[in-house]
C-alpha positions in Angstrom: 143.2 114.5 104.1 140.8 111.9 102.4 137.3 111.0 102.0 134.6 110.2 99.6 135.9 106.1 98.8 139.0 106.0 101.2 138.2 104.6 104.7 140.0 106.8 107.3 139.6 110.4 107.6 142.3 112.4 108.4 141.4 115.3 110.9 142.7 117.8 108.5 142.2 119.5 105.3 144.1 121.7 102.8 146.5 123.2 106.5 142.9 123.5 108.3 142.1 121.5 111.1 139.0 120.4 111.3 136.8 120.3 114.1 135.3 116.8 115.4 132.0 117.6 114.4 133.6 118.5 110.8 135.1 114.7 110.3 132.0 113.0 111.7 130.0 114.3 109.0 132.9 113.7 106.0 133.6 110.0 107.4 129.7 109.3 107.6 128.9 111.2 104.0 132.0 109.0 102.4 130.3 106.6 100.3 131.3 102.9 101.3 131.0 104.7 105.3 128.5 101.6 107.1 126.2 104.9 108.6 125.9 106.4 105.0 122.3 106.0 105.0 121.9 107.2 108.5 123.4 110.2 107.4 122.0 110.9 104.8 118.7 110.4 107.2 120.6 112.9 110.0 121.7 115.3 107.9 118.0 115.7 106.0 116.7 116.4 109.1 119.3 119.3 110.0 118.5 120.8 106.2 114.9 120.6 106.7 114.9 122.6 110.5 116.9 125.4 108.5 114.7 125.2 105.6 111.5 125.3 107.6 113.4 128.3 109.2 114.2 130.3 106.1 110.4 129.4 104.5 108.6 130.8 107.6 111.1 134.0 107.1 110.3 134.7 103.8 106.3 133.7 103.8 105.0 137.0 104.3 106.8 138.0 100.9 104.2 135.2 99.3 101.7 135.0 101.7 101.7 131.4 101.4 101.7 128.6 105.3 101.1 125.6 106.1 100.9 123.1 104.4 101.9 124.7 101.3 104.9 126.4 103.0 105.7 123.4 104.9 105.9 121.1 101.1 108.4 123.7 100.1 110.4 123.1 102.8 110.5 119.8 102.5 111.4 119.6 98.9 114.0 122.1 99.2 116.1 120.1 102.1 115.9 117.0 99.6 117.2 118.5 97.0 120.0 120.4 99.4 121.1 117.2 100.5 121.1 115.7 97.2 123.4 118.6 96.3 125.8 118.3 99.3 126.0 114.6 99.3 127.4 115.4 95.6 129.6 117.7 96.1 131.2 116.3 99.7 134.2 116.3 97.5 134.7 120.2 97.2 134.5 120.9 100.7 137.5 122.8 101.5 136.7 123.2 105.5 137.0 126.7 105.0 134.4 126.6 107.4 132.2 124.0 110.0 130.5 121.7 107.0 126.9 122.1 108.5 127.9 125.3 107.8 128.4 124.4 104.5 125.8 122.7 103.9 123.6 124.6 104.9 124.3 127.3 102.2 122.6 124.5 99.9 119.6 124.8 101.6 119.0 128.4 101.8 119.8 128.6 97.9 117.5 126.0 97.4 114.7 127.5 99.4 115.7 131.2 97.4 114.9 129.8 94.0 111.8 127.8 95.1 110.1 131.5 96.4 111.2 133.1 93.7 109.7 130.3 91.6 106.5 130.9 94.0 106.4 134.6 92.8 105.9 134.5 89.6 103.6 131.7 88.9 100.9 133.7 91.3 102.5 137.5 90.6 101.2 140.2 92.3 102.8 143.4 89.9 104.7 143.4 87.1 108.0 143.1 86.7 108.6 146.4 85.0 105.4 148.6 86.4 106.2 151.7 87.8 104.1 152.6 90.3 105.4 156.0 91.2 102.8 156.7 93.9 104.1 154.2 96.2 107.1 155.7 96.8 106.3 157.8 99.5 104.5 154.7 101.2 107.8 153.0 100.7 109.7 155.1 103.0 107.0 155.5 105.6 106.1 158.9 104.5 102.6 160.3 106.0 100.4 162.0 103.6 101.1 165.4 104.6 104.8 164.5 104.2 104.2 162.9 100.6 102.6 165.6 99.0 105.8 168.1 100.0 108.2 165.3 97.9 106.3 166.6 95.5 108.6 167.8 93.9 111.7 165.3 94.8 109.9 162.5 93.6 109.7 164.0 90.0 113.2 164.8 90.0 113.9 161.1 91.1 112.1 159.7 88.4 113.8 161.7 86.3 116.7 160.7 87.2 115.8 156.9 87.0 115.3 157.4 83.8 118.4 159.5 82.3 121.4 158.5 84.8 120.6 154.9 85.7 122.0 151.8 82.8 119.1 149.8 81.9 119.7 146.8 84.4 119.6 149.9 87.1 116.8 151.4 86.3 115.1 147.5 85.8 116.1 146.5 89.1 115.5 149.6 91.0 112.0 149.4 89.5 111.5 146.3 90.2 112.7 146.6 94.4 112.1 149.9 95.3 108.3 151.1 93.5 107.0 147.3 93.1 108.5 145.5 95.6 109.6 142.2 94.2 111.2 139.6 96.3 115.1 140.0 95.9 113.9 135.8 95.7 112.6 136.3 92.7 114.2 138.7 91.2 117.3 136.7 91.8 115.2 133.8 88.8 113.6 135.8 86.9 116.8 137.5 86.1 119.4 134.3 86.1 121.5 136.8 88.7 122.5 136.1 92.5 121.7 137.9 95.3 124.6 139.6 95.6 125.0 141.1 92.4 121.8 142.5 92.7 122.5 143.8 96.2 125.9 145.9 94.0 123.4 146.9 91.0 121.2 148.1 93.4 123.2 150.0 95.7 125.3 151.7 92.3 122.0 152.9 91.3 120.9 154.3 94.7 124.7 156.0 94.6 124.1 157.4 91.1 120.6 158.8 92.3 121.6 160.2 95.5 124.3 162.0 93.6 121.8 163.4 91.3 119.3 164.7 93.8 122.5 166.4 95.3 123.9 168.1 92.4 120.1 169.3 91.7 119.8 170.5 95.4 117.3 167.9 96.0 119.6 166.6 98.8 121.9 168.1 101.1 125.4 166.7 100.4 127.2 164.2 103.2 130.1 166.0 103.7 128.6 169.3 103.4 125.8 168.3 106.4 129.4 167.0 108.4 131.0 170.7 108.0 
């Protein structure tokens, strides 16, 4: 398939058939296309709608709204368009073009939300507010008071069972409520890597609590 500087565009790429909408986008974004500018504007309008939706969905974490939130969406959409146009030659047809392009703007929104959090932080990255842990699990005051021994055991497990990185991520997300997007910016990582680290940390903590008799083993409960 030829595009990015070629006049014609085939409807297949790497053996994959492309849908008509994807072909239209790729033809329009070709640098020599007579509708390149109009297609770029159309792409911006599409990505702006996605950016506004993502920004509104994540705004409760930051407490921003109105013009400030809309400005964030506009900036994210504009940068995403630049990146999509620059990397359109890397499109491999593994999904619809719009699905591929939307990943760029979602990344831009996430990055801006993360940066905004650290410009106006409401909590320290490494502070440990263990008193808030029962709230994170939706416990009422009676249950929370009865949960004291478990919290103490969990705190000991966090201190002794986790690696430094696992501990930092667990404390930031679970204890302090740091948004995932902010953690991505702070640690220079990606969302999947942080999810994996948090998953591994929780698995270690659960194993420690089961071993010490604070939680029932899933296998024994099934038996």
